[in-house]
Structure formats: C-alpha cells, structure tokens
N, C-alpha and C positions, 0 to 999 in steps of 0.2 A: 581437534578438528570438530567443527559444528555441522549440525544438520540444519540447514536454512532453507525455508520455503519463501519464495517471493512471488507475488502476483503481479500481473501487468508488466511482463518483461519483453514485450515485442519492440519497444521503442523507447527513446527518452531516458529518464532515470532509472527505470526498471531494468532495462536493457544493459545499461552501463554497470549497475551493481551485480549483475551476473558475473561479469568479467573480473571485477574488483574482488569479490568474495571468493570466487573459485580459486583465483590466483594466489589467495592467502592460504590455500590448502583446504577449504571448507567444501562440504558437500552441499550442492544447490539443487533444489527442485524449482525450476522455472515454469511458471504457469501463465499462459496467455491464449486468447483465441488463435493467434498465429505463432506458431511454434518455430517457423523457418528462420527468422534472424538468430535466435539462440542456437539452433540446431547447426546453422552454418559456421558458428564459432568453433564447433568441434572440440569443445572443452571435456577433458577426460572425466572430471568429477562433477558434471553438470548432466541432469536428466531433464528433458522437457517433453511436453505433449500438449496437443490442442486442449484448451480448458476454458470453460465458461462458468464464471463465478456464479452465475444465476442457475445453473444446471445441476440437479441432485446427482445425475449420473457422473458428471466431471468432479463433483465433491468426493464420491465415492471411489472414483478412479484415484484421486491423489491420496486418499486415506490407505486404499489398497497398497499403493506404491510405498507408502511410509511403513506399513506393517511388514511388507515382504522383504524391503531393501535396507530399512534404516533401524532394524530391531525395535521398531515402535517407539522411535524416539525423535523429538523435535526440540531443538534448542531455541531457534529464532523463527517467528513468522513476521514477515514484513508485508502488511496489506497496503500494497501500492496501486492496485488496479483501480482505475477511476472512469467515470463516464461525464462528459461535458456536454450540456445543452446551452447554446447561444442563441437565444430568441425571446422576443419581447414577451412579457407576461401575458399580455392580452391574446397572444396568438398561440400560446402554449396550451396543450391539450392534457387531460388526464394521464394519457398514455406516455406523453413526453416525461412528465414528472415521475410517474411510475417507474419508467425505465432507468432514469438516474438514480432513483433511490434503491432500486433493485441491485445495482452494482456498488453503488457507494456506501450503502447502509447495511441492506439485507444481506447481500452477498458477503460482506465483511463479517457480519454477525454468524452467517452460516458456516463459513470455512474456519472461523475461530472456534465455533462449538464443536466441529468435527474433529479438530486436531488438539483440542484441549486435553483429552484422555492420554495424549502421547508426550504431553509437557511435563516440565517438573518445577521445582521452586526455584531454579535459577534460570528458567526459560524466559525469553521477552517476546511479546507481542508489540509490534511498532506499527501504529496506524498512520499513514500518510494523509495528511488533512491540508487545508488551505487557509491562508490568511483571511480569505473571503467567508470562512466560517467562524472567525473571531468576532465576538460581540464588540461593537464600537469602532470596528477597523473600517477603512474606506470600503464602500459598496459600489457595484457597477450594474448599469442596466443589462437585462438580458441574461443574467446569471442566477436568477431566482432559484432555480431547481438546483443547480450546481452548489452555490454557496450555502444554501440551506441544508442540503444534504451533508455538507463537510462539517457544518456546525452540529448536526446530529451525531456525526462520528466522534467528534470531540467529547460530547457529552456521554456516549457510550464507552469511551475509552476511561472515563473517570469512574463510571458505574461498575465496570468489570474489574477495575484495579481494587475498588473497595471490596468486591464480592470474592476476590481470590486472594486478598492480602495475607491471608494467614499461612497458605501453603503454595502460593504463586500459581501461575507465572506472573510476571511484572507486565504492565500494560502502560504504554506511554503513546503520545501523539506528537508529531511534528506538523506545525501549521507553515507551510511554505509560502513564500512571497514568489516573486517573479524569477523564474528558471527558463532558459531558452530551449523549449521543447516544442514538439509539434502540437501539444495541447494549449500552450501558451499562444501559439500562432492562430489556433482557432478561436480562442477567446479575445485576443487583442491583435488583429492582423496588422503587421508591420512593426509592432513593438518590439524593441531589441533589449533583452534583459541583460544585466551585468554578469550574471552567474549562469555557466554552462551546465549542462545535464550532468556531464562528467564530474564536475566540481561537486555539485550537490549530491550526487551518487557516492562520492567518496566520503562525505560528512555523514550521510545516512548510514552507510555501511558500518562506519566506526561506531555510531551511536547504537546501533543494532546490536553489536557485539559487547558493548561496555555501558551503555546508558542505564541498564536495570540495575547496575551496582550502586547508583546514586539516586535514581529517580523511579517513582512508581505512582500511576495515576495524574502524571503531569503533561501539561500541553506546553511545548516550547515553540515560540515563534521564530522561524528561521528565515528573516527577511531583512534585506538591506534597501528595498526598493519598492515603489508602488507603480504598476499593479503587482 
C-alpha cells in the first residue's frame, strides 16, 4: 500500500486516477479546487478537500494531513493539475500568463518542495506535461502561455532529478498528446481524441507506481495523435 498525492482530481485524467489507484488498495489524497466529484465516489481509502495549488494555506493543509494521517510519508506525487489559456497572444495580458504559470509551474514547484521532506529514495514525483511543451513538436495558435509553461515544467523535472539523484526521490514527466478531456475540448473545440481519459489515467497510474524503477529525469512522449 502506497501513499499517493494527486492534484487536479475534479475531472478528466486526474479524476479517473483516483478510482484506479484506490481500487488497487493505495491511500490517495485527491486535491482539487472542487472536491465534490471525488467526495461523491465515497471511496474508503481516499481523502479529498478543496485545494488551490497557488495558495499557501492549501499547501499547508495538505502537508498537515500527511503528517497527521500518513506517518509523514509520501510514496508518489502526481502533479496533474493544470491551467489552460486559449487566447491569441496579442490579446493576452500579463495577468493571463501569470495565472497559467502560477498553476502549471510555480504551484508544481511549491507542492513538490512542501512534500519533499516526506519522500524517500524510492518515492516518485511524476509531472504531467504536454506535447505542446516539447521542443520541435507541432504548435498551435492561442496556446502560447499553456504550451510554454508545460515546456518549463519539463525542464524543471530534469533539473530536480539531477539535484536529488543521490538520495531520491525520482522525477519524471509524461508529455501527453490528445486525450478526450474537458481541457482538450477547451483547447480544440470539436476535436475527438483517440484516447479516453480513463485509458490515459490507467497508463499514468501504472507508470507512477513503477516508472521510477527504470527512469529518472526522463521525459516520455505519450502521444499517438496530433494535437
């Protein structure tokens, strides 16, 4: 049984991962602004509460839960929460870019920093990025803030893996292609992806449990389609 923290669990891939991992017998702390979808699942080994990754109070609440209920131990952190902005660059303001980066980069850095003291050399931090953040991959208008923030997340993953390679945890990132989620619909209205949120959630869940045995500081492209 592992202690697993997942962010961005109110819908899509994150929501599906909660059920998959809890049914395998693991303890799951499901963190999202909207806790109702997970709460309605009524899963015995899942704890959820309203959580804002950009809020210091929320980060402290998560940390306090871990120290009080999990014997100060985290085996897996899946940084799945993400913010999307689909707007022409010329119409984007500083505040638009700032909000996307607060969630996709700064928030990920902060929750990782908060939980590092409770991880060990076999723990795994798995960052969920996008093919839009891969240098040389196809790019799309309107996603300057989102895709550039996901590129920053990939570099952050490599840097942290190097910094913690002696004593762990391991850090890896998955750059996802098109998955049929609400976020995909926001970015590409009407596009139908060949992969469902549940299918991708199963892959990510499996990788979160075992990927650190073979990979560290790696960016894996998980995509069979464009976008």
